[in-house]
DOZALUM-509841 format. One record per residue: residue number from 1; residue in one letter; chain; z, y, x of N, C-alpha, C, O, CB in turn. Coordinates in Angstrom, 2 decimals, decimal comma. Glycine has a CB too. Layout:
N
   vodren   roza   lumse      n_pz      n_py      n_px     ca_pz     ca_py     ca_px      c_pz      c_py      c_px      o_pz      o_py      o_px     cb_pz     cb_py     cb_px
      NUM      A       A         Z         Y         X         Z         Y         X         Z         Y         X         Z         Y         X         Z         Y         X
...
END
This chain:
190
   vodren   roza   lumse      n_pz      n_py      n_px     ca_pz     ca_py     ca_px      c_pz      c_py      c_px      o_pz      o_py      o_px     cb_pz     cb_py     cb_px
        1      M       A    -60,78    -48,39     15,77    -60,53    -48,60     16,96    -58,95    -47,98     17,09    -58,64    -46,89     16,61    -61,68    -47,99     17,84
        2      R       A    -58,12    -48,75     17,73    -56,71    -48,47     17,77    -56,56    -47,50     19,15    -57,15    -47,64     20,22    -55,79    -49,97     17,82
        3      N       A    -55,58    -46,51     18,78    -55,20    -45,66     19,85    -53,97    -46,14     20,71    -52,86    -46,14     20,16    -54,92    -44,35     19,27
        4      Y       A    -54,08    -46,58     22,11    -52,99    -47,02     22,72    -52,62    -45,99     23,90    -53,46    -45,60     24,71    -53,23    -48,45     23,18
        5      T       A    -51,25    -45,57     23,90    -50,60    -44,65     24,84    -50,41    -45,44     25,99    -50,33    -46,67     25,96    -49,28    -44,02     24,35
        6      T       A    -50,31    -44,55     27,28    -49,73    -45,36     28,55    -48,43    -45,33     28,54    -47,86    -44,37     28,04    -50,11    -44,88     29,89
        7      P       A    -47,69    -46,43     29,12    -46,00    -45,87     29,41    -45,83    -44,98     29,82    -44,67    -44,65     29,57    -45,16    -46,41     30,17
        8      A       A    -46,45    -44,11     30,50    -46,12    -42,68     30,88    -45,89    -41,79     29,64    -44,81    -41,26     29,39    -47,30    -42,05     31,74
        9      A       A    -46,97    -41,67     28,91    -46,93    -41,03     27,75    -45,81    -41,39     26,59    -45,41    -40,59     25,75    -48,19    -41,20     27,28
       10      N       A    -45,48    -42,49     26,70    -44,08    -42,88     25,92    -42,91    -42,36     26,38    -41,98    -41,99     25,66    -43,78    -44,29     25,91
       11      S       A    -42,96    -42,32     27,77    -41,61    -42,08     28,36    -41,55    -40,64     28,23    -40,43    -40,15     28,22    -41,40    -42,59     29,89
       12      D       A    -42,53    -39,90     28,13    -42,23    -38,47     28,29    -41,80    -38,17     26,69    -41,01    -37,23     26,53    -43,65    -37,49     28,93
       13      K       A    -42,24    -38,87     25,53    -42,05    -38,59     24,21    -40,44    -38,99     23,96    -39,75    -38,34     23,17    -43,15    -39,43     23,28
       14      V       A    -39,89    -40,20     24,79    -38,48    -40,65     24,62    -37,47    -39,53     25,47    -36,33    -39,27     25,09    -38,34    -42,32     25,25
       15      T       A    -38,07    -38,99     26,56    -37,43    -38,15     27,12    -37,06    -36,63     26,33    -36,01    -35,98     26,34    -38,14    -38,08     28,25
       16      K       A    -38,28    -36,39     25,68    -38,04    -35,11     24,66    -37,14    -35,45     23,65    -36,10    -34,81     23,44    -39,34    -34,59     23,91
       17      L       A    -37,55    -36,59     22,91    -36,44    -36,95     21,97    -35,02    -36,85     22,21    -34,16    -36,32     21,49    -36,56    -38,15     21,67
       18      Y       A    -34,90    -37,41     23,31    -33,49    -37,52     23,93    -32,77    -36,30     24,42    -31,54    -36,22     24,48    -33,56    -38,39     25,07
       19      K       A    -33,62    -35,31     24,76    -33,30    -33,92     24,94    -32,89    -32,99     23,75    -31,93    -32,23     23,64    -34,40    -33,36     25,52
       20      L       A    -33,83    -33,26     22,95    -33,36    -32,74     21,26    -32,19    -33,34     20,84    -31,23    -32,65     20,49    -34,44    -33,17     20,01
       21      Y       A    -32,15    -34,71     20,85    -30,97    -35,34     20,54    -29,65    -34,80     21,24    -28,59    -34,71     20,62    -31,17    -36,72     20,85
       22      K       A    -29,80    -34,44     22,54    -28,36    -34,10     23,33    -28,19    -32,81     22,71    -27,11    -32,47     22,23    -28,34    -34,01     25,15
       23      L       A    -29,36    -31,97     22,70    -28,91    -30,50     22,16    -28,42    -30,44     20,85    -27,46    -29,72     20,57    -30,03    -29,50     22,16
       24      Y       A    -28,98    -31,11     20,04    -28,41    -31,17     18,40    -26,66    -31,90     18,63    -25,73    -31,61     17,88    -29,72    -32,56     17,16
       25      K       A    -26,58    -32,59     19,48    -25,09    -32,94     19,63    -24,22    -31,81     20,05    -23,13    -31,68     19,49    -24,90    -34,02     20,64
       26      E       A    -24,70    -30,75     21,24    -23,86    -30,05     21,61    -23,67    -28,98     20,69    -22,57    -28,43     20,68    -24,09    -29,74     22,76
       27      T       A    -24,80    -28,50     19,73    -24,81    -27,58     19,13    -23,78    -27,80     17,96    -22,82    -27,05     17,75    -26,09    -27,30     18,88
       28      T       A    -24,08    -28,92     17,21    -22,86    -29,62     16,32    -21,49    -29,17     16,76    -20,81    -28,33     16,18    -22,87    -31,28     16,46
       29      M       A    -21,12    -29,89     17,95    -19,97    -29,79     18,65    -19,42    -28,45     18,80    -18,22    -28,27     18,62    -20,14    -30,33     19,82
       30      R       A    -20,28    -27,39     19,14    -19,72    -25,86     19,24    -19,58    -25,24     17,71    -18,91    -24,25     17,44    -20,88    -24,81     20,22
       31      L       A    -20,29    -25,96     16,83    -20,16    -25,39     15,39    -18,95    -25,73     14,82    -18,37    -24,96     14,06    -21,22    -25,85     14,43
       32      R       A    -18,48    -26,88     15,14    -17,53    -27,89     14,93    -16,01    -27,00     15,32    -15,06    -26,78     14,58    -17,94    -29,33     15,98
       33      Q       A    -16,22    -26,63     16,76    -15,16    -25,89     17,37    -15,09    -24,42     16,71    -13,96    -24,05     16,42    -15,39    -25,84     18,96
       34      L       A    -16,09    -23,59     16,46    -15,94    -22,55     15,74    -15,47    -22,31     14,47    -14,92    -21,30     14,06    -16,78    -22,18     15,76
       35      L       A    -15,80    -23,57     13,75    -15,37    -23,77     12,40    -13,86    -23,70     12,33    -13,22    -22,96     11,58    -15,87    -25,08     11,87
       36      T       A    -13,32    -24,66     13,28    -11,86    -24,86     13,29    -11,13    -23,70     13,89    -10,01    -23,41     13,47    -11,50    -26,10     14,04
       37      G       A    -11,77    -22,96     14,95    -10,91    -21,57     15,24    -10,96    -20,80     14,04     -9,95    -20,21     13,65    -11,51    -20,60     16,48
       38      L       A    -12,15    -20,76     13,35    -12,07    -19,85     12,01    -11,10    -19,93     10,99    -10,56    -18,98     10,42    -13,15    -19,99     11,27
       39      I       A    -10,83    -21,70     10,72     -9,82    -21,83      9,81     -8,55    -21,53     10,37     -7,73    -21,03      9,60     -9,81    -23,07      9,27
       40      A       A     -8,16    -21,79     11,79     -6,78    -21,36     12,37     -6,75    -19,81     12,30     -5,69    -19,29     11,95     -6,55    -21,89     13,98
       41      L       A     -7,73    -19,08     12,58     -7,60    -17,67     12,09     -7,14    -17,45     10,78     -6,07    -16,90     10,53     -8,78    -17,02     12,17
       42      T       A     -8,10    -17,96      9,78     -7,84    -17,69      8,56     -6,29    -18,02      8,06     -5,68    -17,34      7,23     -8,85    -18,40      7,84
       43      A       A     -5,85    -19,00      8,63     -4,45    -19,50      8,17     -3,38    -18,71      8,77     -2,29    -18,51      8,22     -4,20    -20,99      8,55
       44      S       A     -3,70    -18,29      9,86     -2,50    -17,40     10,51     -2,39    -16,00     10,19     -1,37    -15,33     10,36     -2,57    -17,39     11,97
       45      C       A     -3,75    -15,50      9,60     -3,69    -14,01      8,88     -2,98    -14,33      7,30     -2,19    -13,49      6,88     -5,54    -13,23      8,70
       46      C       A     -3,22    -15,32      6,61     -2,43    -15,58      5,36     -1,18    -15,93      5,86     -0,40    -15,44      5,04     -2,99    -16,69      4,40
       47      A       A     -0,65    -16,39      6,58      0,98    -16,39      6,80      1,67    -15,30      7,18      2,90    -15,28      7,28      1,40    -17,26      7,75
       48      I       A      0,86    -14,24      7,44      1,32    -12,75      7,79      1,36    -12,28      6,62      2,27    -11,46      6,59      0,46    -11,84      8,73
       49      A       A      0,79    -12,36      5,52      0,69    -11,53      4,41      1,65    -11,74      3,50      1,22    -11,54      2,37     -0,46    -11,62      3,81
       50      Q       A      2,84    -12,08      3,52      3,90    -12,55      2,69      4,85    -11,26      2,35      5,84    -11,01      3,03      4,72    -13,76      3,45
       51      P       A      4,52    -10,61      1,45      5,18     -9,22      1,09      6,73     -9,31      1,02      7,11    -10,36      0,50      4,63     -8,67     -0,36
       52      D       A      7,61     -8,56      1,36      8,84     -8,42      1,14      9,31     -6,93      0,60      9,63     -6,08      1,43      9,45     -8,82      2,33
       53      Y       A      9,32     -6,74     -0,29      9,57     -5,44     -1,28     11,15     -4,99     -1,19     12,12     -5,71     -1,42      9,20     -5,86     -3,01
       54      Y       A     11,15     -3,49     -0,74     12,53     -3,03     -0,98     12,26     -2,18     -1,96     11,15     -1,66     -2,10     13,31     -2,40      0,17
       55      R       A     13,54     -1,91     -2,95     13,72     -0,79     -3,99     14,74      0,29     -3,84     15,91     -0,09     -3,91     14,03     -1,37     -5,20
       56      L       A     14,57      1,31     -3,69     15,45      2,40     -3,51     15,64      3,17     -4,77     14,84      3,90     -5,35     14,96      3,26     -2,45
       57      E       A     16,84      2,88     -5,05     16,77      4,03     -6,63     18,27      4,84     -6,52     19,39      4,38     -6,30     16,74      2,87     -8,62
       58      L       A     17,90      5,99     -6,73     18,81      7,20     -6,79     18,59      8,00     -8,00     17,55      8,19     -8,63     18,63      8,11     -5,60
       59      D       A     20,16      8,58     -8,25     20,00      9,37     -9,54     21,17     10,45     -9,51     22,08     10,43     -8,67     20,10      8,35    -10,93
       60      V       A     21,07     11,26    -10,36     21,78     12,66    -10,34     22,00     12,94    -11,79     21,04     13,24    -12,50     20,88     13,91     -9,61
       61      A       A     23,25     12,85    -12,29     23,55     13,77    -13,62     23,38     15,08    -13,83     23,63     15,81    -12,87     24,72     13,75    -13,94
       62      I       A     23,02     15,59    -14,85     22,60     16,90    -14,87     22,92     17,35    -16,54     22,56     16,73    -17,54     20,93     16,98    -14,34
       63      N       A     23,71     18,63    -16,47     24,12     18,86    -17,69     23,08     19,89    -18,40     23,41     21,04    -18,72     25,54     19,34    -17,62
       64      K       A     21,85     19,36    -18,59     20,84     19,57    -19,68     20,27     18,61    -20,07     20,33     17,57    -19,41     19,91     20,34    -19,45
       65      S       A     19,52     18,68    -21,31     18,93     17,81    -21,92     17,44     17,16    -21,01     16,81     17,82    -20,18     18,70     18,50    -23,29
       66      A       A     17,19     16,05    -21,32     16,29     15,63    -20,59     14,74     16,32    -20,62     14,01     16,29    -19,63     16,33     14,35    -20,90
       67      A       A     14,41     16,85    -21,71     13,52     17,72    -22,20     13,45     18,92    -21,21     12,47     19,24    -20,54     13,90     18,11    -23,58
       68      E       A     14,58     19,47    -21,24     14,63     20,60    -20,57     14,63     20,51    -19,16     14,08     21,44    -18,56     15,62     21,25    -20,96
       69      V       A     15,23     19,38    -18,34     15,06     19,17    -17,02     13,54     18,90    -16,61     12,95     19,34    -15,63     15,95     18,07    -16,65
       70      W       A     13,12     18,13    -17,54     11,67     17,72    -16,94     10,50     18,93    -17,15      9,43     18,95    -16,55     11,12     16,25    -17,79
       71      S       A     11,01     20,08    -18,29     10,29     21,10    -18,19     10,54     21,95    -16,74      9,70     22,71    -16,27     10,56     21,84    -19,43
       72      K       A     11,49     21,74    -16,29     11,72     22,71    -15,02     11,33     21,93    -13,67     10,99     22,57    -12,67     13,41     23,21    -14,91
       73      V       A     11,38     20,55    -13,66     10,99     20,00    -12,31      9,97     18,78    -12,55      9,71     17,98    -11,65     12,36     19,49    -11,46
       74      G       A      9,49     18,71    -13,67      8,55     17,59    -13,75      7,25     17,55    -13,71      6,56     16,62    -14,13      8,70     17,05    -14,63
       75      G       A      6,78     18,85    -13,07      5,42     18,96    -12,97      4,90     18,26    -11,69      5,53     18,45    -10,65      5,04     20,39    -13,03
       76      Y       A      3,85     17,51    -11,69      3,41     16,93    -10,64      3,31     17,57     -9,33      3,37     16,95     -8,28      2,38     16,53    -10,94
       77      C       A      3,13     19,03     -9,44      3,43     19,51     -7,90      4,60     20,29     -7,77      4,67     21,06     -6,80      2,31     20,39     -7,29
       78      D       A      5,77     20,22     -8,76      7,15     20,91     -8,73      7,77     20,44     -7,45      8,72     21,09     -7,01      8,12     20,53    -10,03
       79      I       A      7,28     19,24     -6,71      7,86     18,66     -5,45      7,81     19,68     -4,41      8,64     19,71     -3,50      7,11     17,39     -4,97
       80      S       A      6,62     20,71     -4,56      6,82     21,85     -3,61      8,31     22,59     -3,52      8,83     22,99     -2,48      5,78     22,90     -4,03
       81      E       A      8,84     22,68     -4,79      9,97     23,51     -5,02     11,14     22,81     -4,56     11,99     23,38     -3,90     10,11     23,90     -6,41
       82      W       A     11,23     21,48     -4,92     12,63     20,56     -4,63     12,63     19,90     -3,32     13,66     19,58     -2,71     12,83     19,31     -5,72
       83      L       A     11,46     19,73     -2,91     11,50     18,89     -1,43     10,85     20,12     -0,36     10,84     19,87      0,85     10,28     17,16     -1,45
       84      S       A     10,32     21,47     -0,87      9,76     22,33      0,34      8,70     21,77      0,86      8,51     22,05      2,05     10,68     22,54      1,47
       85      L       A      7,76     20,90      0,22      6,51     20,54      0,71      5,44     21,02      0,09      5,41     21,23     -1,12      6,36     19,31      0,77
       86      D       A      4,27     21,27      1,05      3,14     22,20      0,44      2,36     20,84     -0,61      2,10     19,72     -0,17      1,86     23,05      1,98
       87      C       A      2,11     21,25     -1,90      1,39     20,43     -2,63      0,06     21,14     -3,40      0,01     22,23     -3,96      2,37     19,83     -3,56
       88      E       A     -0,89     20,21     -3,23     -2,05     20,70     -3,85     -2,87     19,50     -4,66     -3,14     18,40     -4,18     -2,93     21,37     -2,73
       89      I       A     -3,18     19,90     -5,84     -3,74     18,99     -6,87     -5,18     19,12     -6,35     -5,87     20,14     -6,37     -3,47     19,44     -8,53
       90      T       A     -5,56     17,78     -5,85     -7,07     17,86     -5,44     -7,98     17,20     -6,57     -9,20     17,40     -6,54     -7,34     17,06     -3,97
       91      Q       A     -7,38     16,38     -7,60     -8,13     15,75     -8,73     -7,18     15,68     -9,72     -5,97     15,50     -9,59     -8,76     14,36     -8,46
       92      G       A     -7,97     15,88    -10,92     -7,25     15,65    -12,29     -6,59     16,88    -12,67     -6,59     17,91    -11,98     -6,17     14,47    -12,26
       93      D       A     -5,93     16,70    -14,00     -5,46     17,61    -14,89     -4,05     17,45    -15,01     -3,63     18,09    -15,97     -6,11     17,52    -16,12
       94      G       A     -3,10     16,78    -14,34     -1,59     16,43    -14,45     -1,49     15,47    -15,08     -0,33     15,17    -15,33     -0,73     17,29    -15,00
       95      G       A     -2,55     14,55    -15,61     -2,14     12,99    -16,23     -2,40     12,16    -15,32     -2,71     12,52    -14,19     -2,89     12,43    -17,52
       96      I       A     -2,31     10,99    -15,67     -2,75      9,57    -15,05     -4,15      9,78    -14,40     -5,15     10,04    -15,08     -2,86      8,32    -16,26
       97      G       A     -4,18      9,65    -12,99     -5,33     10,09    -12,15     -5,34     11,11    -11,40     -6,17     11,28    -10,50     -6,28     10,29    -12,76
       98      T       A     -4,37     11,92    -11,71     -4,41     13,10    -11,13     -3,90     12,94     -9,37     -2,98     12,14     -9,19     -3,45     14,07    -12,09
       99      V       A     -4,33     13,49     -8,40     -3,97     13,15     -6,95     -3,51     14,36     -6,35     -4,17     15,40     -6,29     -5,15     12,57     -6,12
      100      R       A     -2,24     14,19     -5,88     -1,75     15,41     -5,31     -1,82     15,23     -3,80     -1,90     14,04     -3,52     -0,30     15,75     -5,81
      101      V       A     -1,83     16,02     -2,76     -1,82     15,94     -1,43     -0,70     16,79     -1,07     -0,56     17,93     -1,51     -3,09     16,28     -0,82
      102      L       A      0,20     16,14     -0,12      1,63     16,69      0,33      1,46     17,01      1,99      1,33     16,17      2,89      2,98     15,41      0,00
      103      N       A      1,50     18,48      2,12      1,73     18,82      3,33      0,04     18,61      4,29     -0,10     18,54      5,51      3,11     17,81      3,80
      104      G       A     -0,89     18,56      3,34     -2,21     18,29      3,64     -2,48     16,71      4,38     -3,43     16,42      5,12     -2,66     19,51      4,58
      105      T       A     -1,58     15,99      4,02     -1,95     14,83      4,88     -1,53     13,56      4,00     -2,18     12,52      4,06     -1,15     14,88      6,40
      106      I       A     -0,45     13,71      3,19      0,01     12,51      2,17     -0,59     12,60      0,84     -0,28     13,48      0,04      1,59     12,49      1,92
      107      V       A     -1,59     11,54      0,57     -2,19     11,59     -0,66     -1,56     10,79     -1,75     -1,22      9,66     -1,40     -3,47     11,22     -0,50
      108      E       A     -1,34     11,11     -2,97     -0,43     10,30     -3,94     -1,27     10,53     -5,26     -1,46     11,64     -5,76      1,31     10,88     -4,05
      109      P       A     -1,75      9,33     -5,74     -2,43      9,43     -7,10     -1,49      9,07     -8,11     -0,78      8,11     -7,80     -3,66      8,53     -7,24
      110      M       A     -1,28      9,57     -9,22     -0,43      9,38    -10,39     -1,24      8,14    -10,75     -2,46      8,04    -10,63     -0,31     10,66    -11,57
      111      V       A     -0,23      7,02    -11,30     -0,67      5,84    -11,66      0,17      5,57    -13,12     -0,23      4,72    -13,93     -0,44      4,77    -10,44
      112      A       A      1,44      6,43    -13,35      2,04      6,10    -14,67      2,45      7,30    -14,96      2,69      8,12    -14,06      3,15      5,04    -14,77
      113      Q       A      2,63      7,64    -16,57      3,30      8,81    -17,06      3,50      8,54    -18,41      2,72      7,95    -19,16      2,57     10,10    -16,85
      114      T       A      4,79      9,10    -18,70      5,40      9,34    -20,18      5,60     10,74    -20,28      5,24     11,55    -19,44      6,82      8,59    -20,50
      115      E       A      6,29     11,04    -21,52      6,70     12,41    -21,60      7,88     12,89    -20,55      8,08     14,08    -20,33      7,14     12,63    -23,04
      116      L       A      8,54     11,95    -20,01      9,60     12,55    -19,34      9,71     11,52    -17,91     10,79     11,23    -17,39     11,04     12,59    -20,40
      117      S       A      8,57     11,12    -17,49      8,29     10,46    -16,37      7,01     10,35    -15,60      6,00     10,77    -16,15      8,61      9,44    -16,63
      118      Y       A      6,92      9,89    -14,51      5,58      9,78    -13,93      5,62      8,52    -12,57      6,70      8,28    -12,04      5,13     11,49    -13,35
      119      G       A      4,80      8,05    -12,29      5,01      7,15    -11,12      3,41      7,38    -10,36      2,40      7,83    -10,92      5,43      5,33    -11,68
      120      Y       A      3,52      6,96     -8,98      2,69      7,47     -8,04      2,34      6,41     -7,02      3,26      5,60     -6,88      3,29      8,63     -7,45
      121      T       A      1,53      6,23     -6,45      1,49      5,49     -5,19      0,73      6,14     -3,98      0,24      7,27     -4,06      0,87      4,17     -5,46
      122      Q       A      0,69      5,38     -2,90      0,14      6,07     -1,85     -1,03      5,17     -1,32     -0,61      4,19     -0,71      1,23      6,40     -0,78
      123      P       A     -2,33      5,25     -1,41     -3,14      4,49     -1,18     -3,60      3,99      0,33     -3,41      4,74      1,29     -3,96      4,98     -1,84
      124      V       A     -4,05      3,05      0,45     -4,34      2,29      1,91     -4,96      3,50      3,11     -5,99      4,15      2,94     -5,74      0,88      1,62
      125      T       A     -4,22      3,59      4,08     -4,64      4,52      5,18     -5,39      3,68      6,21     -4,82      2,74      6,75     -3,38      5,28      5,87
      126      E       A     -6,58      3,97      6,48     -7,64      3,41      7,63     -6,95      3,07      8,95     -6,57      4,00      9,65     -8,80      4,55      8,01
      127      G       A     -6,77      1,83      9,34     -6,12      1,51     10,56     -4,43      1,50     10,46     -3,73      1,63     11,46     -6,63      2,57     11,61
      128      E       A     -3,94      1,33      9,24     -2,59      1,26      9,07     -2,10      0,12      8,15     -2,97     -0,30      7,38     -2,17      2,52      8,60
      129      Y       A     -1,14     -0,35      8,10     -0,90     -1,54      7,31     -0,39     -0,96      5,97      0,34      0,03      5,93      0,16     -2,58      8,03
      130      Y       A     -0,85     -1,68      4,78     -0,86     -1,23      3,74      0,46     -1,23      3,01      0,59     -2,32      2,45     -1,76     -1,77      3,21
      131      K       A      1,35     -0,54      2,82      2,65     -0,89      2,14      3,10     -1,06      0,91      4,22     -1,49      0,64      3,33     -0,24      2,39
      132      L       A      2,13     -0,67      0,01      2,21     -0,77     -1,15      3,11      0,08     -1,83      3,76     -0,24     -2,83      2,38     -1,84     -1,35
      133      Y       A      3,11      1,51     -1,07      4,34      2,41     -1,55      4,20      2,90     -3,02      3,12      3,32     -3,44      4,47      3,75     -0,59
      134      H       A      5,15      2,85     -3,67      5,15      3,40     -5,33      6,34      4,08     -5,27      7,34      3,69     -4,67      5,19      2,20     -6,69
      135      G       A      6,23      5,36     -6,05      7,29      6,00     -6,38      7,49      6,16     -7,91      6,50      5,79     -8,54      7,24      7,19     -5,70
      136      F       A      8,46      6,61     -8,62      8,62      6,91    -10,13      9,96      7,80    -10,00     10,97      7,66     -9,32      8,79      5,42    -11,22
      137      M       A      9,55      8,75    -10,93     10,52      9,72    -11,14     10,67      9,78    -12,58      9,64      9,64    -13,25     10,18     11,04    -10,54
      138      E       A     12,03      9,99    -13,30     12,17      9,74    -14,70     13,48     10,92    -15,14     14,38     11,05    -14,31     12,58      7,93    -14,98
      139      A       A     13,53     11,61    -16,22     14,43     12,41    -16,69     14,81     11,46    -17,90     14,05     11,27    -18,85     13,91     13,92    -16,97
      140      R       A     15,90     10,96    -17,79     16,43      9,91    -18,90     17,89     10,64    -19,83     18,97     11,10    -19,47     16,97      8,26    -17,91
      141      P       A     17,29     10,45    -20,98     18,44     11,17    -21,73     19,80     10,27    -21,74     19,80      9,04    -21,76     17,96     11,49    -23,32
      142      V       A     20,98     11,12    -21,74     22,33     10,54    -21,80     22,88     10,89    -23,26     23,31     10,05    -24,05     23,30     11,16    -20,59
      143      S       A     22,78     12,35    -23,51     23,24     12,59    -24,81     22,37     13,62    -25,10     21,51     13,87    -24,25     24,72     12,92    -25,00
      144      E       A     22,43     14,52    -26,51     21,55     15,25    -26,54     21,53     16,61    -25,66     20,62     17,42    -25,75     21,46     15,38    -27,73
      145      T       A     22,76     16,77    -24,69     22,79     17,95    -24,00     22,64     17,57    -22,66     22,43     18,49    -21,88     23,96     18,74    -24,23
      146      T       A     22,72     16,16    -22,09     22,87     15,66    -20,66     21,83     14,75    -20,60     21,28     14,16    -21,53     24,26     14,99    -20,26
      147      S       A     21,59     14,69    -19,31     20,71     13,73    -18,79     20,90     13,17    -17,43     21,90     13,55    -16,81     19,52     14,25    -18,83
      148      K       A     20,21     12,44    -16,95     20,06     11,60    -15,58     18,62     11,59    -15,25     17,67     11,18    -15,90     20,61     10,01    -15,68
      149      L       A     18,69     12,21    -13,93     17,40     12,24    -13,00     17,39     11,25    -12,42     18,38     11,01    -11,73     17,21     13,23    -12,04
      150      I       A     16,24     10,23    -12,46     16,29      8,87    -11,67     15,06      9,01    -10,58     13,98      9,45    -10,97     16,07      7,43    -12,79
      151      Y       A     15,22      8,68     -9,46     13,91      8,42     -8,47     14,12      7,27     -7,90     15,12      6,91     -7,28     13,62      9,44     -7,30
      152      T       A     13,19      6,73     -8,10     12,94      5,23     -7,48     11,61      4,94     -6,67     10,54      5,10     -7,25     12,91      4,16     -8,68
      153      V       A     11,65      4,62     -5,62     10,79      4,30     -4,81     10,67      2,71     -4,04     11,61      2,22     -3,41     10,98      5,31     -4,00
      154      M       A      9,71      2,23     -4,18      9,45      0,87     -3,43      8,39      0,55     -2,53      7,29      1,05     -2,77      9,31     -0,06     -4,28
      155      W       A      8,55     -0,33     -1,34      7,41     -0,54     -0,45      7,55     -1,81     -0,13      8,58     -2,36     -0,53      7,30      0,31      0,74
      156      D       A      6,52     -2,63      0,71      6,37     -3,63      1,43      6,94     -3,40      2,57      6,43     -2,58      3,33      5,21     -3,97      1,53
      157      T       A      8,36     -4,21      3,00      8,70     -4,07      4,44      8,33     -5,39      5,36      8,81     -5,57      6,48     10,26     -3,77      4,54
      158      S       A      7,57     -6,12      4,82      7,40     -7,35      5,68      6,72     -7,20      7,05      6,72     -8,17      7,81      6,63     -8,34      4,93
      159      Q       A      6,20     -6,20      7,36      5,50     -5,83      8,72      6,54     -5,09      9,39      6,10     -4,59     10,43      4,09     -4,92      8,60
      160      S       A      7,82     -4,82      9,17      8,60     -3,81      9,78      9,88     -4,61     10,49     10,29     -5,67     10,00      9,05     -2,66      8,63
      161      S       A     10,30     -4,18     11,34     11,57     -4,78     12,26     12,67     -4,54     11,42     12,33     -3,70     10,59     11,86     -4,04     13,79
      162      E       A     13,73     -4,87     11,27     15,00     -4,60     10,68     15,38     -3,17     11,01     15,69     -2,43     10,07     16,07     -5,59     11,15
      163      E       A     15,39     -2,68     12,31     15,40     -1,41     12,64     14,61     -0,57     11,71     15,11      0,13     10,83     14,98     -1,28     13,93
      164      E       A     13,41     -0,69     11,93     12,45      0,26     11,11     12,57      0,37      9,69     12,29      1,38      9,04     11,10     -0,11     11,29
      165      I       A     13,18     -1,11      9,07     13,49     -0,78      7,59     14,73     -0,15      7,14     14,87      0,22      5,98     13,46     -1,92      6,86
      166      N       A     15,97      0,01      8,35     16,89      0,57      7,93     16,66      2,05      8,33     17,36      2,84      7,70     18,04     -0,08      8,34
      167      A       A     15,94      2,51      9,11     15,45      3,89      9,58     14,73      4,51      8,42     14,96      5,69      8,16     14,45      3,82     10,88
      168      A       A     13,75      3,74      7,59     13,15      4,10      6,51     13,73      4,37      5,41     13,41      5,30      4,67     12,43      3,42      6,26
      169      I       A     14,91      3,33      5,17     15,58      3,33      3,85     16,59      4,73      4,13     16,68      5,60      3,26     16,49      1,69      3,51
      170      E       A     17,22      4,83      5,23     18,17      6,06      5,62     17,02      7,23      5,32     17,39      8,19      4,64     18,84      6,03      7,47
      171      R       A     15,76      7,21      5,77     15,29      8,70      5,74     14,87      8,99      4,40     14,84     10,16      4,02     14,10      9,04      6,73
      172      R       A     14,51      7,95      3,56     14,23      8,35      2,18     15,43      8,60      1,50     15,45      9,63      0,82     13,46      7,37      1,44
      173      R       A     16,58      7,81      1,52     17,75      8,14      0,93     18,06      9,53      1,26     18,36     10,26      0,32     18,78      7,25      1,30
      174      S       A     18,04      9,95      2,32     18,38     11,52      2,82     17,41     12,34      1,87     17,81     13,14      1,03     17,99     11,88      4,67
      175      L       A     16,08     12,03      2,12     15,17     12,97      1,30     15,24     13,22      0,00     15,24     14,33     -0,54     14,02     12,65      1,36
      176      F       A     15,31     11,99     -0,60     15,32     11,99     -2,19     16,70     12,54     -2,65     16,78     13,25     -3,65     15,09     10,41     -2,85
      177      T       A     17,75     12,23     -1,94     19,27     12,84     -2,33     19,16     14,54     -2,33     19,68     15,25     -3,19     20,58     12,29     -1,02
      178      T       A     18,55     14,91     -1,42     18,37     16,17     -1,16     17,45     16,78     -2,40     17,72     17,79     -3,05     17,77     16,28      0,26
      179      G       A     16,35     15,96     -2,53     15,47     16,51     -3,68     16,05     16,41     -5,00     15,86     17,20     -5,93     14,17     15,81     -3,75
      180      L       A     16,82     15,28     -5,00     17,90     15,17     -6,53     18,69     16,48     -6,68     18,56     17,22     -7,65     19,26     13,79     -6,44
      181      A       A     19,58     16,74     -5,59     20,36     17,77     -5,45     19,59     18,92     -5,83     20,19     19,44     -6,77     20,89     17,85     -4,18
      182      K       A     18,58     19,55     -5,56     17,99     20,77     -5,58     17,28     20,61     -7,09     17,29     21,58     -7,84     16,96     21,04     -4,22
      183      M       A     16,65     19,31     -7,52     16,58     19,43     -8,81     17,34     19,78     -9,78     17,01     20,54    -10,69     16,31     18,70     -9,09
      184      K       A     18,48     19,20     -9,66     19,78     19,59    -10,52     19,99     20,98    -10,26     19,91     21,59    -11,33     21,16     18,75    -10,13
      185      E       A     20,20     21,69     -9,36     20,27     23,02     -9,29     19,09     23,78     -9,92     19,32     24,74    -10,65     20,43     23,34     -7,97
      186      I       A     17,94     23,41     -9,69     16,98     24,14    -10,63     16,92     24,06    -12,17     16,40     24,86    -12,95     15,76     23,76    -10,27
      187      A       A     17,67     22,76    -12,47     17,46     22,28    -13,64     18,72     22,96    -14,50     18,57     23,31    -15,67     17,36     20,67    -13,57
      188      E       A     19,63     23,06    -13,97     20,72     23,87    -14,56     21,09     25,16    -14,50     22,07     25,67    -15,02     21,61     23,46    -14,27
      189      A       A     19,95     25,85    -13,61     20,21     27,26    -13,73     19,65     27,99    -14,85     18,69     27,65    -15,53     19,80     27,87    -12,62
      190      Q       A     20,43     29,13    -14,99     20,23     29,69    -16,44     18,98     30,39    -16,47     18,59     30,93    -17,52     21,37     30,68    -16,92
END
């Protein structure tokens, strides 16, 4: 025996199917809008992230051998003597991976080292733009009895205004010129 439905029952099924179809279309449209927004957001984030690095290199001639200079000013916390900063080693033994903290706030892990040089970075600080700041200090031999102390820093300036960049350059130039003069004084002292 066949089961026949009344026209009213068929109408209810059609209405339910139509409502489901309409819900499907609305959901699909909202998902497309959301996806389009996410793509636009991702593209705008990527456009901002084009780094622009600035390098500042300063040096001073010293009337002592590079080895003598380094023995007096090349320790990782010797910065406390030539820049008058509090310095604490919080990790490591003075080699690569050693972490110093300056004035209780500036964290600087050592990332490179030779007999007469070291390099360091400043890691990401939560809530701040990462400038990829790196510094490198080297005692370079010029002759058996003279040397040159070189201090180089570099950082990403892409998120800074021209005024902020110039202020950062002058602040660092002044700071490290003072530091180099003090290191020369320490190294050449009898």
